[in-house]
C-alpha positions in Angstrom: 130.6 84.2 114.0 132.9 87.1 113.0 134.2 87.8 116.6 137.8 86.8 115.6 138.0 89.5 112.9 136.0 92.3 114.4 137.0 95.0 116.9 135.3 95.5 120.3 132.3 97.5 118.8 131.6 94.8 116.2 133.1 96.7 113.3 135.6 95.4 110.8 138.8 97.2 109.9 139.1 97.9 106.2 142.3 98.1 104.1 142.5 101.9 104.5 142.3 101.6 108.3 138.7 102.9 108.8 136.0 101.0 110.6 133.4 99.3 108.3 130.0 98.2 109.4 128.8 94.7 108.5 125.3 93.6 107.4 124.2 90.0 107.2 121.8 88.6 104.7 120.8 85.3 103.1 121.5 84.3 99.5 120.5 81.0 97.9 118.7 79.1 95.2 116.3 76.3 95.0 114.9 74.1 92.2 111.9 71.8 92.6 109.5 69.8 90.6 106.1 68.8 91.8 102.5 67.9 91.3 99.4 69.8 92.3 95.6 69.5 92.4 93.0 72.1 91.9 89.7 71.6 93.8 87.1 73.7 91.8 84.7 74.1 94.7 83.5 77.7 94.1 84.0 80.4 91.5 82.8 81.3 88.0 84.6 78.4 86.3 86.6 75.2 86.8 89.9 77.1 87.1 88.9 78.6 90.4 89.2 77.2 93.9 91.6 76.0 96.5 94.7 74.1 95.4 97.4 71.9 96.9 100.9 71.6 95.5 103.7 69.3 96.7 107.2 69.3 95.3 110.7 68.1 96.0 114.1 69.3 94.8 117.4 70.9 95.8 118.3 73.9 98.0 121.5 75.8 98.5 121.9 78.8 100.8 124.6 80.8 102.5 125.2 83.8 104.7 126.0 87.0 102.7 128.2 89.7 104.2 127.8 93.2 103.0 130.3 95.9 104.1 130.1 99.7 103.7 130.4 100.9 100.1 133.8 101.9 99.0 135.6 99.9 101.7 137.5 96.6 101.2 137.7 94.2 104.1 140.4 91.6 103.3 139.0 89.0 105.7 135.7 88.9 103.8 137.1 89.0 100.2 137.6 86.2 97.7 138.2 82.7 99.2 138.4 84.1 102.8 134.7 84.8 102.6 133.9 81.1 102.1 135.3 80.3 105.5 132.5 82.2 107.2 129.5 81.9 104.8 128.1 78.5 106.1 127.2 77.3 102.6 124.7 74.5 103.0 122.8 72.4 100.5 120.5 69.4 100.4 117.1 68.1 99.7 114.1 70.5 99.7 110.4 69.6 100.1 107.6 72.1 99.7 103.9 72.0 100.4 101.7 74.9 99.1 98.1 75.6 99.9 96.2 78.4 98.3 93.3 79.7 96.3 93.1 80.8 92.7 90.5 82.9 91.0 90.2 83.4 87.2 87.3 85.4 86.0 85.3 84.7 82.8 86.2 88.1 81.4 89.9 87.6 82.2 90.1 91.0 84.0 90.2 89.9 87.6 92.7 87.0 88.1 94.6 86.4 91.3 96.0 83.8 93.6 96.9 83.7 97.3 99.0 80.9 98.9 101.2 79.8 101.7 104.2 77.7 101.2 106.0 75.6 103.8 109.6 74.6 102.8 111.7 72.1 104.6 115.3 71.6 103.7 117.4 68.7 104.8 120.8 70.3 104.5 124.4 70.2 105.7 127.4 72.5 105.5 129.5 71.8 102.4 132.6 73.7 103.4 135.6 71.8 104.7 135.7 73.8 107.9 134.6 77.1 109.4 137.3 79.7 110.0 135.7 81.0 113.3 135.8 77.6 115.0 138.6 76.0 113.0 136.6 72.8 112.9 134.5 71.1 110.3 130.7 71.3 110.6 129.2 67.9 109.7 125.9 68.4 111.5 122.8 67.6 109.5 120.2 70.4 109.7 116.5 70.8 109.2 115.9 74.3 107.7 112.3 75.4 107.6 110.8 78.5 106.2 107.3 79.8 105.6 106.3 82.0 102.6 103.1 83.9 102.0 102.3 85.0 98.4 99.7 87.0 96.6 99.8 87.5 92.9 97.9 88.9 90.0 97.7 86.5 87.0 97.9 87.7 83.4 96.1 85.0 81.4 97.4 84.2 77.9 94.8 81.9 76.6 91.9 82.0 74.1 88.3 81.7 75.1 86.6 78.3 74.7 85.2 77.7 71.3 81.5 78.3 70.9 81.2 76.9 67.4 81.1 73.2 66.7 81.8 71.6 63.4 80.6 68.1 62.4 82.1 66.0 59.6 
C-alpha cells in the first residue's frame, strides 16, 4: 500500500533525510444498541447463568500509520495521510454469548463472553493515493472478541422486611 513512497527496504524518508520505520495499526469506533436475555439456569441467584445479546449500530475504522519518534514523514502527515488510511464505515451487527456469575455476598462477580462482530462497510475516501482510483467495493468486515471481566456491583440487597398498610 505504501510502495510508492517507500525506499527499497520498506523504510520512509523523513524530512531530515533519515530512514524511518513504519508500523501499522487499526483505529476505529463503534456504537451499538441492542437487546439481551439472561437464562438463569444455574448459580446462587437469578442473575447468574448464560446470556445472549444481539445489537446493531455503526462502525468506522481506518489503518493507522506510526513512524519513529522524532521524525516527520511528509507523505503521512495531515491530509496526505487520508489518502492511504482506507477509512471505512457502515452498519455493524454484534452477537454475544457468555456466562455471568453474581454471588450472594457480592464478593465474587464475573462474566466471560465471546462477541462476533460483522460490519457491512465501504471506503469513504474519494480515492486511494497508492492506486489513484476510487475504492467503491462493499466489504464484510468480521472480527471475534473474547472477554473476561470482574463486576463491581453497586446495588443494595433485597429487602427482608415487609410492611403492610
